[in-house]
N, C-alpha and C positions, 0 to 999 in steps of 0.2 A: 184387143184390151178394151173395156169398156171404159168408159170414162165420164163419169158426171160432172158438170159444169151447174153451179150454181151461181149466179149472176143477172142482177137486175138490169144492167145496161147494156142496151144491143148492140152499140158500137163494139164494147169490149166484148161481147160474145161472138162477133163479127170477126173480130180480131183473132181470137182465139181458135175459132173453125177454119180459119184461112193458113193459120201457121201449123193448125193439126194437117190439112190436106196439104200443106207443103214437106211436112215430117213424112207423111205417108210414102212419098214418091221416094224418099228416101232411106227410108228404115223396112228391117224385116217384120217389125212390129207394127201391125196398122191397128192404128186408134180410131174407134166409133165414139163419136161424142153425144153426149144426151144432154144438153143444154134446155135449163129450167129457169126461169124468172122472178119463183115467189116462195118463199118457206114453206106454205101448206103443201104446194104442189111438189116441193122436193120430199116432204116429210111421206106422202103418198109413194112418192117414187122408192123410197127406202124401204118400203113394206113389202114393195111386189118384185123388185127387181134385183140383180146381183149387179156389182160393179167391180172394178180391178182397180178404182182410184178414183179419188173427189179431189176438186178445186171449189174452195166454198169462198165467196165473199162476205164480210162480214156485215156489210150495210145492204140492205135486201130492198129498201123502200125509201124514195126521196121525201117521202110526206112523214119522216119520223128519224129521230136521233137514235133510235133503239138499233144497238148490233143484232139484230135478228139471226144473223148467222150464226151465234154463240149458241143457239138452241140447237143448230141442226148439228156442229160440232161434239157438240155434247150428246146428242144422240148416236153418231156416228162412234164416238169412242166408248162409249157405254155399251152399245149393244152388237156394233158391226165388226168386221175384222179386212179392211183396206187401208191403203195409203191413203193419207189426208194431207192436201196444202191448203193452208189458208193464203190467198192472193186477194189483198186489201189494201188500202191506204190507210187502216186503221190497226194494222198489228202491233202498235206500241200497246194497243189496250188489251191484249191477251197474255194473261199470266203464264199458263201454261209452257215450260218449258220444250226445245225442239228436241227429237232424236230423229232417228233414220226413217221412222214410218210417220211423224209429225211434223211438218214444215210449215215455217211463216215466211213469206213473200210478198215484197213491197210490189204493187200494181205497176211502177216506174220501171219494173227490171223486167230481164228477157226473157220472154214467155217460153221462147225455146229450152232455156237451160231448166225449165221447169220442165217441160215434156221430156227433155233428156233424164233428168233425174227420176221421173215416174217410169220411165222405159226401161231403165237400170233395175228399181224394183223389181216389175214386172216381170223381167228376165231370171229372177230368182226363182219364181214359181211359187213366191209366197203365197200368192192369192188363188192359186190353183188346188192349194193344200188345206188352207184355213179358210177359204171363202164358204158359200153358204151351200155349194154343191162343189165343192174341191175334195179331194183325195180322203180326208180325215172324216168328212160327211159320208162317202162312198165306203169306206171301212165300217162305219156305225151303221149303216142300213145292213152290211152285211151281218155283221155281231147281234143285231138288233134278230134279224128274220133267220138267220144260219146257224146261231149260237143259242141266246137267250130263248128264242123260239121253243127249244128243247128241254130246257133245263131250269123254266121259271119255277118250277113246282119244289123245288129246292129250297126259294125264298118265300114263295107264298106258304108253306107248309111250317115254315119255320117259327115257332111260337116261343122260342127261346131269347128272341132279340127285338129290341125295340126297333120299329120301323126308322130311325135314324140311322140305327147300328146296320140295318139290311141294307140302307141309302150307299152307305160308306164302304160295306164289302162289295157290292155291286158295281159301285164307281172305279174299284183297283181291280175286279174282273175285268169291267171292259176295257182298261187302259193297258191290261195283258194282251189281252186279244189284239186291240191296235199295235200294240209293239210287236206281238208275232207277225201281223202282216208288214209290217214297216221294215223288219229284218229282212224279208226277202225279195230278190228281185222276183219280175214276172217267170222266169223258168226256174224258180223255188231255189236258186241258189242263195247264198247269203250275202249281205252287201259287204263291201268295204267302208268302214267307217271315217269318218272326219274327226282331226283333233276337238273341235267345237263340243262331237258329242260326248268327250269325255267329261267335262267340267260342267258343274251348274253354278255359272256366274251371276249376280251374287247367290250365296248359298240361300235356298229356300226355306230350309228350317231352322228355325230360330236358335234351336238350342245347340251345343257340341252334339257330334253325330259321327259313328264311324266313317272313314273316306273323310274327312272335311282336310282339308291342307291349312296349317298356321304357319303363320310367319312370328319367329322368335324377336322379340324386339329389342334386346341388347347384342345379340350374336348377328341377326339378320338371316338367321340360318332357316329353310323350309324344314316342316315335318308333316306326316300324313299320320291321323288318328286310328289306330287298329283296335282300341280296345271294343269289344262287342257292344252294339247297341243297345240290347237288351240290359246291359249294365247301365250304360251312361244314362239310359233313361229315368231308373228309377232310384231315387233318393236312399242312399244310405248302402247300396248295393257294392259300389266300387268308392274309395276316397282317391286311387291315382288314376290316371289316364296312360296307355302303353301311347308314344310316340315313337315314327322312326323316321329318321333325317332321310332328306331329300338331296343328293349330291347335286349342286347344279352344273349345268351344262359345261362352265366355264372354269371349271375346276374338276379335280379326278380323272377320273375313267375316260369319260366323253373328250377333254379337254388334251387328255395326253394322246389320244388316237387321231384327234384332229390335227396335231400337231405333226404326229408322224405322216400321216395321208399327204399333206400341203407342203411337209418339210424333207420327207425322208429320202436317204440316200440312195435306197434301191427299189427297183420295181416291186420285188419280191416281198422287203418288207411293208412298204406301201399297203400289197395286196391284202398281207396277214390284217392289217391293223384297219383296213375298210371291211374285210371279213367278218372282225371281232365285234366293230362299230354296228354291222348288221346283225349281228347276233344280239347284241343289247339291245337293239331296236325291237327285235322280233323275240325278246324275252328267253333266249335259248341258254342263258346263263342263270343258274337256280340263286346266286347272291344278289341278284338285281331284279328290278321291275322299272322298264322306260315309263314316264311320263311325256307324251309331246308337247312342245310350244304351242301355245295358244293366245295370242292377242296379248295381254301383258304378265301372261304365265310363262316362265322360263321352262322350257324342256330340262329335263333331270331324271336323276336313278335312284328309285328308290333301294337304301343298301340294308339289306335284312339284320347286317350284324351291325348297324350302329343305332342302339336303343335307347330312347329314354323315357323315365318314369316321373310324371308330373303330378302334384297333387290337385285335385280337380278344382278345387278352390281358386288355384292359382293361375291358373289358365287365361282366367278373364286380364288380367292385370299384366300378363307376361308374356302374353300372345296376341296375334291378329288374324281372325279367320279372313282367309283369301277366297277361296273356294270350297266346295262339295266335287268329290269323285263321283259320278253316275254311279247308282247303287249296282248295276250289270259290272262295271269294270271294277267296284270295290269288292264284291264278291270273289272276282278272279286274283287282287292282290292280296286278300285274307288267305285264300285258299294255296296259294304260292307261298306266303309267309309261312302259312302253318307245315306245308311240306317241307320247307328247307330246314326247320326247326325239328321236323319228325324222321330226318332221315338217322338212323342207326349205324348204317355202314356196316362192313365184315371185313374180319381178316383177309388178306389179300395170299393168295397162291403164289407158289412160284410159277409164274407163268410157262417158262421155257419145258419144265417139267410133265405139267399138265399136257401142253401140247404134244409133247412126244407119246405121251402113253395114248392119247386118242387115235394118232396116225399109224401107231404100230397096228 
């Protein structure tokens, strides 16, 4: 891990480097420190090198009361993609709130804790993905040279669209190719998904959209929006929004099956309940579609039989948007919903009669 340290006091830099040396003796993650003691050299370093994290002091000169480190912090947050730890005696003067990738720590604290936190973030691989020479950049290079280089004439020769429209199309085109690369393993098999990939939290789209999960304020029931996006996007195209209820895991089918699995009277009964629960999770039961748990989002079953139509203008006052389902998963939900209601069925035969006629 490449760790940028911007600190003007040599004693403090020595303390950091000593603790990093000690850390490296007991960790699988080996940290290489890049100490810099002034603002200008630090700004130049950011232009020419890539880092996995940075530790920045706010006061970088004993001759001024200015918090020079703020300029560097703004530069990193605006233009770069790696975790940033502000370690200073003046952290109270920073208004920005902490999150998992931006943290404020007192100079008097235990620096070993900071190293541990930075290492935990590094072990997620986030900087290998989004860093200057990370996996996303690798894919973008491949898309530029292997895909776009052979098809740019489509956009060059398109006289019907403005440059801004062509840019928007190209952005979507590129992201679709990135998605294609990300869905495959190195052996070109499909990767398994993590529940976090299903939800967009908080929702990015500012307006109501297909796949939005809503909480009804009065009943505290959750619903998913299945009205087509094209209807929602255009004023006057629809007055009502189709909602389908999401049965919470603590109620209904999942709750009943969990009770049987945990308290069933026989092994056979427990096994049957376990198999049915697995079929619900695998979406093998047409009436339902399973949504997994993720952070504050409880697991549940979309019940295609429990529908609700709400006036579009009432949604704002009666419901709270919780999250959005990723577009790829939304398409699958809509397809399964459509399939469920398109089933026509057929008259039953007398099975034994047909069976006998076949084996004669």
